[in-house]
C-alpha positions as CSV (number, residue, x, y, z in Angstrom):
1,M,25.1,334.8,110.0
2,P,25.4,331.2,109.4
3,G,24.5,329.1,112.4
4,T,24.3,325.6,113.4
5,G,20.6,325.4,113.9
6,G,17.3,327.3,113.2
7,A,14.8,327.1,110.4
8,C,17.4,327.3,107.7
9,A,19.3,324.2,108.9
10,G,18.7,321.0,106.8
11,P,17.3,317.8,108.5
12,F,19.9,315.9,110.5
13,I,20.1,312.1,109.9
14,S,22.2,310.0,112.2
15,T,24.8,307.7,110.4
16,S,24.0,304.9,112.9
17,N,20.3,305.0,111.8
18,I,21.4,304.7,108.1
19,V,23.5,301.6,108.9
20,M,20.7,300.1,111.0
21,N,18.1,300.7,108.3
22,R,20.3,299.1,105.6
23,S,20.9,296.1,107.9
24,L,17.1,295.7,108.4
25,I,16.5,295.9,104.7
26,S,19.1,293.3,104.0
27,C,17.6,291.0,106.6
28,I,14.1,291.4,105.1
29,I,15.5,290.7,101.6
30,C,17.3,287.5,102.9
31,T,14.2,286.3,104.6
32,L,12.1,286.9,101.4
33,F,14.7,284.9,99.4
34,A,14.6,282.1,102.0
35,L,10.8,282.0,102.0
36,A,10.9,282.0,98.2
37,A,13.4,279.1,98.2
38,T,11.3,277.2,100.7
39,A,8.2,277.7,98.7
40,Q,10.0,276.6,95.6
41,S,11.3,273.5,97.3
42,S,7.8,272.6,98.5
43,V,6.4,272.7,95.0
44,I,6.2,269.2,93.6
45,D,5.8,268.2,90.0
46,K,3.4,265.3,90.6
47,T,3.7,264.2,87.0
48,K,7.5,263.8,87.4
49,V,7.0,261.8,90.6
50,M,4.4,259.5,88.9
51,D,6.9,258.9,86.1
52,Y,9.5,257.8,88.7
53,F,6.9,255.5,90.2
54,Q,5.8,254.1,86.9
55,E,9.4,253.3,85.9
56,Q,10.1,252.0,89.5
57,Q,12.8,254.5,90.0
58,F,12.1,254.9,93.6
59,D,15.6,256.1,94.6
60,D,15.3,258.9,92.2
61,A,11.8,259.8,93.5
62,I,13.3,259.8,97.1
63,T,16.1,262.2,96.0
64,Y,13.6,264.5,94.3
65,L,11.0,264.5,97.2
66,Q,13.4,264.9,100.2
67,P,14.0,268.6,99.8
68,A,10.2,269.3,99.8
69,V,9.8,267.5,103.1
70,T,12.9,269.1,104.6
71,G,11.5,272.5,103.6
72,D,8.0,271.8,104.9
73,S,7.5,268.9,107.3
74,A,3.8,269.6,107.3
75,N,3.5,269.1,103.6
76,Q,1.2,266.0,103.6
77,Q,1.4,265.5,99.9
78,A,5.2,265.4,99.9
79,L,5.2,263.1,103.0
80,R,2.7,260.7,101.4
81,L,4.7,260.4,98.2
82,L,8.1,260.1,100.0
83,A,6.7,257.5,102.3
84,Y,5.4,255.5,99.4
85,A,8.7,255.7,97.6
86,Y,10.5,254.4,100.8
87,Y,7.9,251.7,101.2
88,M,8.3,250.5,97.6
89,S,12.1,250.6,97.9
90,E,11.8,248.3,100.9
91,N,13.1,250.9,103.3
92,V,10.3,250.2,105.7
93,K,11.8,252.0,108.6
94,A,12.1,255.3,106.7
95,A,8.5,254.8,105.3
96,Q,7.3,254.2,108.8
97,Q,8.8,257.5,110.0
98,C,7.2,259.4,107.2
99,Y,3.8,257.9,107.8
100,R,4.2,258.6,111.5
101,K,4.8,262.3,110.7
102,M,1.7,262.3,108.5
103,F,-0.3,260.7,111.4
104,A,1.1,263.3,113.8
105,N,-0.1,266.1,111.5
106,D,-3.5,264.5,110.9
107,S,-4.5,261.5,113.0
108,V,-7.5,260.8,110.7
109,N,-5.5,260.6,107.6
110,V,-6.6,257.3,106.0
111,T,-3.4,256.7,104.1
112,A,-1.2,257.1,107.1
113,N,-3.4,254.8,109.2
114,H,-3.5,252.2,106.5
115,Y,0.2,251.9,105.9
116,L,1.1,252.0,109.6
117,A,-1.4,249.2,110.2
118,T,0.2,247.3,107.4
119,I,3.7,247.9,108.6
120,Y,2.9,246.9,112.1
121,Y,0.8,243.9,111.2
122,N,3.7,241.4,111.8
123,R,6.1,243.7,113.6
124,D,3.8,245.0,116.4
125,P,0.4,243.3,116.2
126,E,-0.9,245.2,119.2
127,L,-0.2,248.6,117.6
128,A,-1.5,247.3,114.3
129,M,-4.8,246.5,115.9
130,E,-5.1,250.1,117.1
131,F,-4.7,251.4,113.6
132,F,-7.2,248.9,112.2
133,E,-9.7,249.9,114.8
134,R,-9.3,253.6,113.8
135,L,-9.6,252.7,110.1
136,I,-12.9,250.9,110.8
137,R,-14.2,254.1,112.5
138,L,-13.0,256.2,109.6
139,Q,-14.2,253.8,106.8
140,P,-16.8,251.4,108.4
141,N,-17.7,249.9,105.0
142,T,-14.2,248.6,104.2
143,A,-14.2,244.8,104.6
144,P,-10.4,244.2,104.6
145,Y,-10.0,246.2,107.8
146,Y,-12.5,243.9,109.6
147,R,-10.7,240.9,108.2
148,S,-7.2,242.1,109.2
149,L,-8.4,243.0,112.7
150,G,-10.1,239.6,113.0
151,E,-6.9,237.8,111.9
152,L,-4.8,239.7,114.5
153,L,-7.4,238.9,117.3
154,S,-7.2,235.2,116.2
155,R,-3.4,235.3,116.6
156,K,-3.9,236.5,120.1
157,K,-6.2,233.5,120.7
158,L,-9.2,235.8,121.1
159,K,-11.3,233.5,118.8
160,D,-14.7,234.8,119.7
161,S,-13.8,238.4,119.1
162,A,-12.0,237.3,115.9
163,L,-15.1,235.6,114.6
164,T,-17.2,238.8,115.2
165,F,-14.9,240.8,112.9
166,L,-14.4,238.0,110.4
167,H,-18.1,237.3,110.1
168,Q,-18.6,241.1,109.4
169,A,-15.9,241.0,106.7
170,Y,-17.5,238.0,105.0
171,T,-21.0,239.5,105.2
172,M,-19.8,242.7,103.6
173,A,-17.8,241.0,100.8
174,P,-18.7,237.3,100.5
175,G,-17.1,237.1,97.1
176,D,-13.7,237.9,98.4
177,A,-11.9,234.5,98.9
178,R,-9.7,235.9,101.6
179,N,-12.7,236.7,103.8
180,L,-14.1,233.2,103.4
181,V,-10.7,231.5,104.1
182,S,-9.9,233.7,107.1
183,L,-13.3,233.0,108.6
184,T,-13.2,229.2,108.0
185,E,-9.7,228.9,109.4
186,V,-10.9,230.3,112.8
187,L,-14.1,228.2,112.6
188,I,-11.8,225.1,112.3
189,D,-9.7,226.4,115.2
190,V,-12.9,226.4,117.4
191,K,-13.9,223.0,116.0
192,D,-17.0,224.3,114.2
193,Y,-16.3,221.9,111.4
194,C,-19.8,221.8,110.0
195,K,-20.1,225.5,109.6
196,A,-16.6,225.7,108.1
197,D,-17.5,222.9,105.6
198,S,-20.7,224.7,104.5
199,L,-18.8,227.9,103.8
200,L,-16.1,226.1,101.9
201,E,-18.8,224.3,99.8
202,I,-20.1,227.7,98.8
203,G,-16.6,228.9,97.8
204,L,-15.7,225.7,95.9
205,A,-19.0,225.9,94.0
206,R,-17.7,229.2,92.6
207,D,-14.1,228.0,92.1
208,S,-13.5,224.3,92.4
209,L,-9.7,224.6,92.0
210,N,-9.1,227.5,94.4
211,P,-6.0,226.4,96.3
212,S,-6.9,228.3,99.5
213,F,-10.4,226.7,99.6
214,L,-8.9,223.2,98.9
215,R,-6.2,223.6,101.6
216,S,-8.8,224.7,104.2
217,R,-11.1,221.8,103.2
218,V,-8.3,219.3,103.7
219,R,-7.5,220.8,107.1
220,N,-11.1,220.9,108.1
221,A,-11.8,217.2,107.2
222,Y,-8.5,216.0,108.6
223,E,-9.0,217.7,112.0
224,A,-12.5,216.4,112.1
225,K,-11.0,212.9,111.5
226,D,-13.2,212.6,108.4
227,Y,-10.3,211.0,106.5
228,P,-12.3,210.0,103.4
229,S,-13.3,213.7,102.9
230,V,-9.7,214.7,102.8
231,L,-9.0,212.7,99.6
232,S,-11.0,214.6,97.0
233,P,-9.7,218.1,97.8
234,G,-6.3,216.6,98.3
235,E,-6.2,215.0,94.9
236,R,-7.3,218.3,93.4
237,L,-4.4,220.0,95.1
238,I,-2.0,217.5,93.5
239,S,-3.6,218.0,90.1
240,I,-2.8,221.7,90.2
241,T,0.8,221.0,91.4
242,E,0.3,222.2,95.0
243,V,3.4,222.5,97.1
244,N,1.9,223.3,100.5
245,M,3.7,221.0,103.0
246,S,1.0,221.1,105.7
247,A,-1.9,220.2,103.3
248,L,-0.1,217.5,101.4
249,T,1.1,215.9,104.6
250,K,-2.5,215.6,105.8
251,V,-3.4,214.0,102.5
252,A,-0.6,211.4,102.9
253,L,-1.7,210.7,106.5
254,A,-5.3,210.4,105.5
255,Y,-4.4,207.6,103.1
256,Y,-2.3,206.0,105.7
257,N,-5.0,206.1,108.3
258,L,-7.4,204.6,105.7
259,Q,-4.8,201.8,105.2
260,Q,-4.4,202.9,101.6
261,Y,-0.6,202.5,101.8
262,E,0.2,202.6,98.1
263,N,-1.6,205.9,97.8
264,C,0.2,207.2,100.9
265,I,3.5,206.3,99.2
266,R,2.3,208.0,95.9
267,V,1.6,211.3,97.7
268,C,4.9,211.1,99.5
269,E,6.7,210.6,96.2
270,Y,4.8,213.5,94.7
271,M,5.9,215.7,97.6
272,M,9.5,214.8,97.1
273,S,9.2,215.5,93.4
274,V,8.1,219.1,94.1
275,G,11.0,219.7,96.4
276,L,9.4,218.8,99.8
277,E,12.3,216.5,100.7
278,V,12.0,216.8,104.5
279,E,12.4,214.3,107.3
280,A,8.7,213.8,107.9
281,V,7.9,212.8,104.3
282,Y,10.6,210.1,104.3
283,Y,9.3,208.8,107.7
284,Y,5.7,208.5,106.5
285,E,6.8,206.7,103.4
286,A,9.0,204.4,105.5
287,K,6.0,203.6,107.7
288,A,3.8,202.9,104.6
289,W,6.4,200.5,103.1
290,A,6.7,198.7,106.5
291,K,2.9,198.2,106.5
292,L,3.3,196.6,103.0
293,K,5.9,194.3,104.6
294,N,8.7,195.7,102.4
295,Y,11.1,196.3,105.3
296,E,14.1,196.7,103.1
297,K,12.5,199.6,101.3
298,S,11.3,201.0,104.6
299,N,14.8,200.9,106.0
300,E,16.1,202.8,103.0
301,F,13.7,205.6,103.8
302,L,14.5,205.5,107.5
303,E,18.2,205.9,106.5
304,L,17.2,209.0,104.5
305,C,15.1,210.2,107.4
306,L,18.1,210.0,109.7
307,G,20.2,211.9,107.3
308,K,17.7,214.7,107.3
309,A,17.2,214.6,111.1
310,L,20.9,214.9,111.9
311,S,22.6,218.0,110.5
312,K,26.3,218.0,109.8
313,T,26.8,220.6,112.5
314,A,25.7,218.0,115.1
315,E,29.0,216.2,114.4
316,M,30.8,219.3,115.5
317,Y,28.7,219.5,118.7
318,Y,29.5,215.9,119.7
319,F,33.2,216.5,119.2
320,T,33.0,219.7,121.3
321,Y,31.1,217.6,124.0
322,G,34.0,215.2,124.0
323,E,36.6,217.9,124.3
324,N,34.8,219.6,127.1
325,Y,34.5,216.3,129.0
326,E,38.2,215.6,128.5
327,A,39.0,219.1,129.8
328,T,37.0,218.4,133.0
329,K,38.5,214.9,133.3
330,Q,35.1,213.2,132.7
331,F,36.7,210.7,130.4
332,K,33.9,208.1,130.3
333,K,31.5,210.8,129.1
334,A,34.1,212.0,126.6
335,V,34.3,208.4,125.1
336,A,30.5,208.2,125.0
337,A,30.4,211.5,123.0
338,Y,33.0,210.4,120.6
339,D,31.4,207.0,120.2
340,T,28.1,208.7,119.3
341,A,29.8,211.0,116.8
342,F,31.3,208.0,115.0
343,Y,28.0,206.0,115.1
344,L,26.1,208.9,113.5
345,F,28.7,210.4,111.2
346,K,31.3,207.7,110.7
347,N,34.2,210.2,111.2
348,P,37.3,208.0,112.1
349,L,38.8,210.8,114.2
350,A,36.2,209.9,116.8
351,L,37.7,206.4,117.0
352,Y,41.2,207.9,117.3
353,S,40.0,210.1,120.2
354,C,38.5,207.1,122.0
355,G,41.7,205.1,121.6
356,R,43.8,208.0,122.8
357,I,41.8,208.3,126.0
358,Y,42.0,204.6,126.7
359,E,45.8,204.6,126.0
360,V,46.7,207.8,127.9
361,E,44.1,208.3,130.6
362,F,42.8,204.8,131.4
363,K,46.1,202.9,130.6
364,N,43.9,200.2,129.0
365,A,45.9,198.9,126.1
366,T,43.3,196.3,125.1
367,L,40.5,198.8,124.5
368,A,43.0,201.3,123.1
369,R,44.1,198.8,120.5
370,Q,40.5,198.0,119.6
371,Y,39.7,201.6,118.9
372,Y,43.0,202.3,117.1
373,T,42.5,199.2,114.9
374,R,39.1,200.4,113.8
375,Y,40.5,203.8,113.3
376,L,43.2,202.5,110.9
377,A,40.6,200.6,109.0
378,F,38.6,203.8,108.3
379,A,41.1,206.6,108.3
380,Q,42.0,208.6,105.2
381,P,44.2,211.4,106.7
382,V,44.5,214.7,104.8
383,A,45.5,217.4,107.2
384,P,49.1,217.4,108.6
385,D,47.9,216.7,112.2
386,E,45.8,213.8,111.0
387,K,48.7,212.3,109.0
388,K,50.9,212.6,112.1
389,A,48.3,210.9,114.3
390,Y,47.8,208.2,111.7
391,A,51.5,207.5,111.4
392,Y,51.8,207.2,115.2
393,V,48.9,204.8,115.5
394,K,50.1,202.7,112.6
395,E,53.6,202.5,114.0
396,R,52.6,201.9,117.6
397,W,49.4,199.9,117.3
398,G,49.3,198.6,113.7
399,K,51.5,195.7,114.3
400,K,50.0,192.4,115.1
401,Q,50.4,191.2,118.7
402,P,52.8,188.3,119.1
403,K,51.1,185.0,120.1
404,K,51.7,183.9,123.6
């Protein structure tokens, strides 16, 4: 008799179990596909990346590397390559973030520490010093780390500590010009001129036309007030078409202090010929011409000096001063501001403003006429408002006064 149970009955499988098992299998398959995709995205064709770098296609390298980093943020190789691509494309902020991730994954990673120290060198010197200290512990035989830390300490005015690290860098790599120059610059700062000069003598014996050595020697001799010793390295700088403003200025002043005014003028003329047309250069040449009793020539350079000293925006500032003083009814100060504006920049509108104040506010027709008469002599109106003002002044004040 058929029954619903017993030994003859087949095994009973719940429909809900079947559904659950199928769902579980689907989840496992999806997970495996995801893992496979992640693994695939983390695989980097380094040759392809190097080709991008060689062709300087850094944006293409970034596009290629980003999925690998997204798929595996602990992938140090991908992070290193992506960070470098960002760095070379001048996206320093993104590079910094990548190197920070590398550092978080591995605080003794030399590449991460090196680039973070470099990035922070000018942006955050305190933080840069921490990275350079760590780099020295990681690679104690690398001279540039000692030099960089010494330079940062010098910027913080910690000269003794700076000298310790700079001496170490120079001892480790005396043939590196950067080590010698960094050390001598701090020696000059602490006025150890003899030691600085001895080191520079060694450097110049190797390379007599090294611009960095010559600049430091000029500075060392000038600050030691040994003006004759400024001249030889200074002339060498000129012979190699040096354009360093600070060094060449010291050469010109050394000649001036030695009363060699023609040579001072020659150096100033050279500076202007290489584009160093700044106020100070015109001034030094003006002083030298005055010493030679050529006062007319001196005044020419003083005029150029004034032109450099006073920017065109200063005219706008004086006019705004005048307007502000008028608004606060400080009319004498307003006239003084407009007078200065005309004296410096020769803008006739300043004379008009003075005349208007004397006419309207002070009711002083005599002084108003004086300013208006000068205004009419200089004015060349262009804008409609200027033409209107000019027409009024010419009609009202341009006529000669009848004799009494």
